[in-house]
C-alpha positions in Angstrom: -57.7 38.7 -67.7 -60.5 41.2 -68.1 -62.7 40.9 -71.2 -63.0 44.3 -72.8 -66.3 45.3 -74.4 -66.0 47.7 -77.5 -67.8 50.5 -75.7 -65.5 50.1 -72.8 -62.6 50.3 -74.9 -63.9 53.4 -76.6 -64.7 55.2 -73.3 -61.3 54.4 -71.6 -58.5 56.7 -71.8 -55.0 55.4 -72.8 -53.5 55.7 -69.4 -56.5 54.1 -67.5 -56.2 51.2 -70.1 -52.5 50.8 -69.7 -52.9 50.8 -65.8 -55.4 48.2 -66.1 -53.4 45.9 -68.2 -50.3 46.5 -65.8 -52.4 45.8 -62.8 -53.6 42.5 -64.4 -50.1 41.5 -64.9 -48.9 42.5 -61.5 -51.8 40.6 -59.7 -50.2 37.5 -61.0 -46.8 38.2 -59.4 -45.3 37.9 -56.0 -45.4 41.5 -54.6 -41.7 41.2 -53.8 -40.6 40.2 -57.3 -38.5 42.8 -59.0 -41.0 42.8 -62.1 -43.9 43.4 -59.6 -42.1 46.3 -58.0 -41.3 47.9 -61.3 -44.9 47.6 -62.4 -46.0 49.3 -59.2 -43.5 52.2 -59.8 -44.9 52.4 -63.5 -48.4 52.5 -62.1 -47.5 55.2 -59.7 -45.8 57.2 -62.5 -49.0 56.8 -64.8 -51.3 58.1 -61.9 -48.9 61.2 -61.5 -49.2 61.8 -65.2 -53.0 61.4 -65.1 -53.0 64.1 -62.5 -54.1 62.2 -59.5 -51.2 63.5 -57.5 -48.4 66.1 -57.9 -45.1 64.6 -59.0 -43.6 64.4 -55.5 -42.4 61.5 -53.3 -43.7 61.2 -49.8 -47.5 60.9 -48.6 -48.8 61.2 -52.0 -46.6 58.6 -53.4 -47.5 56.3 -50.5 -51.3 56.8 -50.7 -51.1 55.9 -54.5 -49.2 52.7 -53.8 -51.6 51.7 -51.0 -54.5 52.3 -53.5 -53.0 50.2 -56.1 -52.3 47.4 -53.6 -55.8 47.5 -52.3 -57.2 47.5 -55.8 -55.3 44.6 -56.8 -56.1 42.6 -53.6 -59.8 43.4 -54.0 -59.9 42.1 -57.5 -57.8 39.1 -56.8 -60.3 38.2 -53.9 -63.2 38.4 -56.3 -61.3 36.3 -58.9 -61.3 39.1 -61.5 -58.6 41.4 -62.3 -58.7 45.2 -63.0 
């Protein structure tokens, strides 16, 4: 679990903070577990809300999902979660 410094908490917007917490939880799960899939869907929705992508399915959705998986894998290899 990530240790948050006070200045990080103050600088982090609510959506980014929520995505970080969800990513930490997801990293502990089997990617095929229903909860992991639901968390991935929630992360994608939050990314759309944040404005990183238009709210459409297709290529944009896939790129967000792939980025989330890459971030989780990278953090898992480092032994640190998002």
